[in-house]
N, C-alpha and C positions, 0 to 999 in steps of 0.2 A: 414384358416386352418393351424394349427401348423405343423412344420416339423415332429414331432413325429407322428401326425395323418396321414400325407401323407405316412410315412414309414410303419405304421401299415396297411394302405390300400394297399399299394403296396405288402407288404408281404402276405396279404390275397389273392390278385389276383395271385400271383406266387404260393402260396399253392394250390389254386383252380386248376390252370393249371397243376401243377405237379401231383396232385392226380388224375385228370382226365386222364393224360398220363399213370400213373401207372395202373389204372383200365383198359384202353384200351389195354395196353401191355399185362397185365395178361390175358384178354379175348382172345386176338389173340394167345398168347403162349399156354395156357392150355385148351382152350375150342373151339375157333373159327372153325377150319377145322373139328375136330372130332365130333362136334355137328351135322354135316350134314352126318355123316357116317350112312350107313344102318344098321350096327350092334348095337343092343342096349347095348351090353356089352362094346363096345368102347365108346359109348356116356355116359354110367354110370361111366366109369373109368375117362373120361375126366371131367365130372361134379364133381366127388370127388376131383380130383386134383385142380379144380378151386375153390371149396369151401374151401379147405385147404389154398390156396393162399389168398382167400378173407378174411378169418378169421385172418390170420397173418397180412395182411395189415390193417384191421380194428383195430386190437389190437395195432398196432404201432400208428395209428391215435388217438386212445383214450389216449394212453400214452403221445403223444405230446400235445394233447389238455389239459390234466390235468396238465402237467408240465408248459405249457404256462400260464394257469390261475393262478397256484400257484406262479410262478415266477414273471409275469408281474403285475397281478392285486393285489395279496395279498402282495408279498414282496416289490415291487416297488410302490405300491399304486397309480397306474396310474388311472386317472379319465377320464370320457367321455365314449364314445362307440367305438371309433376306435380301441382300443386295442383288441376287440373281432373279428376283420376282419380275423385274421389268423385261429382261431378255426372254424369260420363259413366257410371260404374258404375250409378248410380240410373236414369238414362234408358235405358241398355241393358238393365238388369234389368227394366224395365217394358215395353219394346217387344219384346224377343225372345220372352218366354213368351206374348205376345199372339198371335203367329203361329199356333201349333197350336190355341190357343183359338178363334180366328176360323175356322179350318178346321173344327173340331168344330161350331161354331154354323152354318156354312154347310151341312154335311152333315145336321144335324138339321132345318134349314129345308126341305131337299129331300125328306126322308123322313118 
């Protein structure tokens, strides 16, 4: 494994962990406690705040992924597959934490 490949893989792991942390922090800050509130108006307001947060974070992820692809793959003409670790880390870091969050939202909607 070349040094560049190892660096790309490390960046992908860091991006995954950082994005998971951002998603968890956003859930705790904007949605966590108020999702269990008995008042539907409080739950709806919290859900609206979290959706706004999520859309902002996802917009930033898409911008970073597009910039990475344009700079690293197109401009630097890096070959192989390791360069894709950072975009994959960001995308997986956004989608995997979303699954338990959606389960919590669904449970709150039923109760």
